[in-house]
C-alpha positions in Angstrom: 89.5 124.9 110.0 90.3 127.8 107.7 89.9 128.1 103.9 93.0 127.6 101.9 94.3 130.8 100.3 94.7 131.3 96.5 98.5 132.0 96.8 100.6 130.1 94.4 104.4 129.7 93.8 105.8 129.7 90.3 107.7 126.6 89.1 107.2 124.7 92.4 104.4 122.4 93.6 102.6 123.5 96.7 101.0 120.7 98.8 98.6 121.1 101.6 98.2 117.8 103.6 94.5 117.7 104.6 94.7 114.3 106.2 94.5 110.6 105.4 95.4 110.5 101.6 93.9 113.9 100.9 96.1 116.6 99.4 95.4 119.9 97.8 98.1 120.3 95.1 98.9 123.6 93.3 101.2 124.3 90.4 100.9 127.8 89.0 97.2 128.4 88.5 96.4 124.7 88.5 94.8 123.1 91.5 94.2 119.3 92.2 92.7 117.4 95.0 93.6 113.8 95.8 91.5 111.0 97.4 88.9 113.4 99.0 88.2 112.2 102.5 86.3 114.9 104.3 84.7 113.0 107.2 85.1 114.4 110.6 86.6 112.8 113.7 84.2 110.1 115.0 82.4 109.6 111.7 82.5 106.2 110.0 83.9 105.3 106.6 82.3 102.5 104.7 84.8 99.9 103.5 82.4 97.5 101.8 80.7 94.3 102.7 79.3 95.7 106.0 82.7 96.9 107.2 83.1 100.3 108.7 86.0 102.2 110.3 85.9 105.2 112.6 87.9 108.3 111.8 90.4 109.2 114.6 91.6 112.6 113.2 90.0 115.8 112.0 90.6 116.9 108.3 92.5 120.2 108.0 89.8 121.5 105.6 86.1 121.2 105.6 84.4 120.4 102.3 83.0 123.9 102.2 86.5 125.5 102.5 88.1 123.8 99.4 89.5 126.0 96.7 88.2 125.9 93.1 89.5 122.7 91.5 90.8 121.8 88.1 90.8 118.1 88.8 90.5 115.3 91.3 92.8 112.3 91.3 91.2 109.3 93.0 93.2 106.1 93.6 90.2 103.9 94.2 86.6 104.0 95.5 86.7 103.3 99.2 85.0 105.2 101.9 88.2 106.6 103.4 89.2 108.0 99.9 85.8 109.2 98.6 83.1 109.7 101.2 79.6 111.0 101.4 80.8 114.5 102.3 82.9 114.5 99.1 79.9 113.7 97.0 78.0 116.4 98.8 80.5 119.3 98.7 82.6 118.7 95.6 81.7 120.5 92.3 80.1 117.8 90.2 81.5 119.4 87.0 85.2 119.0 88.0 87.1 116.3 86.1 87.9 113.2 88.1 90.8 110.9 87.0 90.6 107.4 88.5 90.3 103.7 87.7 87.8 102.4 85.2 86.0 100.6 88.1 85.6 103.8 90.1 84.8 105.9 87.1 81.7 103.9 86.2 80.3 104.2 89.7 81.1 107.9 90.1 79.4 108.7 86.8 76.2 106.7 87.5 75.8 106.5 91.3 77.4 109.8 92.4 76.6 111.9 89.3 80.1 113.1 88.5 79.8 113.0 84.7 83.3 114.3 83.9 85.0 111.2 85.3 87.7 109.4 83.3 88.8 105.9 84.0 92.4 105.3 82.8 94.2 101.9 82.7 97.7 101.3 83.9 100.4 103.2 81.9 97.7 105.3 80.2 97.4 109.0 81.0 95.7 112.3 80.3 96.6 116.0 80.8 94.8 118.8 82.6 95.6 122.5 82.0 94.9 125.9 83.5 96.4 128.8 81.6 100.0 127.8 80.9 100.2 125.3 83.7 99.7 121.6 82.9 99.8 118.3 84.7 99.9 114.9 83.0 98.4 112.1 85.1 99.6 108.6 84.3 98.0 105.5 86.0 100.6 103.2 87.6 100.4 99.7 89.1 98.9 99.1 92.5 97.7 96.0 94.4 95.3 96.4 97.3 95.8 92.9 98.6 98.3 90.1 98.3 95.7 87.3 98.2 94.0 86.9 94.8 90.7 86.0 96.3 90.7 89.1 98.5 91.8 91.3 95.6 88.6 90.2 93.8 86.6 91.6 96.7 88.4 94.9 97.0 88.1 97.8 94.5 90.9 98.0 91.9 93.5 100.6 92.9 96.0 102.7 90.9 99.1 104.7 91.7 99.7 107.9 89.8 102.6 109.9 88.4 101.8 113.6 88.3 104.1 115.5 85.9 103.8 119.3 86.2 105.2 121.9 83.8 104.3 124.5 81.3 101.8 123.4 78.6 103.9 122.1 75.7 107.1 122.4 77.7 109.3 120.1 79.8 108.3 118.4 83.0 109.4 120.6 85.9 108.2 118.5 88.9 107.2 114.8 89.2 105.0 113.5 92.1 104.4 109.8 92.6 101.2 108.9 94.5 101.3 105.2 95.6 97.6 104.7 96.2 96.6 102.0 98.6 99.0 99.3 97.4 101.1 96.7 99.0 104.7 96.2 98.1 105.1 93.8 95.2 107.5 93.3 92.3 105.2 94.9 89.8 106.0 98.3 91.3 109.6 98.0 90.1 108.3 98.6 86.6 107.7 102.3 87.5 111.4 103.0 87.5 111.7 101.7 83.9 109.1 104.2 82.7 109.9 107.3 84.7 113.0 109.0 86.2 113.0 109.2 90.0 110.1 111.3 91.3 110.9 114.6 93.0 108.5 113.5 95.7 107.0 110.1 96.5 103.7 110.3 98.5 103.3 106.9 100.1 100.1 105.5 101.5 100.9 103.6 104.7 99.0 102.6 107.8 99.2 98.8 107.6 95.4 98.8 107.2 94.2 95.5 108.6 90.8 93.9 107.8 89.0 91.2 109.9 90.9 88.0 109.7 94.2 89.8 109.8 94.4 90.7 106.1 96.8 93.6 105.6 95.8 95.7 102.6 98.1 98.8 102.7 101.8 99.1 103.3 103.1 99.0 106.8 106.2 100.9 107.8 108.7 98.3 106.5 107.0 97.9 103.2 106.7 101.7 102.7 110.4 102.2 103.5 111.4 99.4 101.1 109.3 100.9 98.3 111.1 104.2 98.8 114.4 102.4 98.6 113.4 100.7 95.3 112.0 103.8 93.6 114.7 106.1 94.9 112.7 109.4 94.9 114.4 112.7 95.8 111.9 113.3 98.7 109.4 111.2 100.6 106.1 112.2 102.1 104.2 109.6 104.3 100.4 109.9 104.3 97.5 107.5 105.2 98.5 106.6 108.7 96.9 106.9 112.2 93.6 108.2 110.7 91.3 105.2 111.1 90.8 102.4 113.5 91.8 99.8 110.9 95.3 101.4 110.5 97.6 99.3 112.7 101.1 100.5 111.6 101.9 103.9 113.1 103.9 106.6 111.4 106.7 105.9 113.9 107.2 102.4 112.4 107.8 103.9 109.0 110.2 106.6 110.4 112.2 103.9 112.1 112.5 101.8 108.9 113.5 104.8 106.8 116.3 105.6 109.3 117.5 102.0 109.1 117.8 102.3 105.3 119.7 105.6 105.5 116.9 107.6 103.9 116.0 110.0 106.7 117.4 113.0 104.8 114.7 112.6 102.1 111.8 112.8 104.5 109.6 115.9 104.1 108.4 117.2 107.5 104.7 117.6 106.8 102.0 116.6 109.3 98.2 116.9 109.0 97.2 120.5 108.2 100.7 121.6 107.1 102.0 122.7 103.7 105.2 122.2 101.8 106.8 123.2 98.6 108.4 120.8 96.1 110.8 122.8 93.9 111.3 122.3 90.2 113.9 119.6 89.4 117.3 120.8 88.0 117.7 119.9 84.4 114.0 118.9 84.0 113.4 116.4 81.2 110.4 115.4 79.1 108.2 112.5 80.2 109.1 109.0 78.9 105.5 107.9 78.7 
């Protein structure tokens, strides 16, 4: 594993896919990290209630190789999204944007004092120099069964809107978080224009008893159809033993819906650029 360089590209978002749901995202001088999962292959992530899952892949970056961060976006507090290596290696002074549930625990148990918990449709902005990102919490549902939802940590999706401070939005990124497909996600299109890139958490994560708690290939492809993003990046697949829906299942479903031309070719360890939208418009939230 090699450290990520400090090169940036003006007016485009640079993504480095570290693995699972972990991305290093750059816009101008601004750098974000999503869902930091830094465990190595063979190590176990704690999923709560005595449940553990073994990592099958190696992260593209080690915790010691991460760049300086302006913020961390955390969809929820599960061991494959924030692990013990994250608590060890991340700078505890970096702002963390997450759910109210995760924020309370990160501040008290993990000693990350600059953690903000935001509720659905609320947001906040982070800046570095002239570069700004506005982060808005979006709906997410980690389980279809209400009783099971009560046992799992609340989850949020996110809309990341990048642009110059005080200026128009140049690039929109949607992060689904660990959600299942449900009608509440349709509300996103009524608040935001189509995202320039939708980052979809897949894997068909299956808990004991057969409970599926993340989108499988069919659900992920259908969400892409509903939200109609310009480009699609699948993540959160094939990384842990509890993930039962492979990337190939999603790719087959995307082809069947005629969306193959929107797929961004980016596997673990690779980088991609998301260019600024033509005729960028201000945020509607």
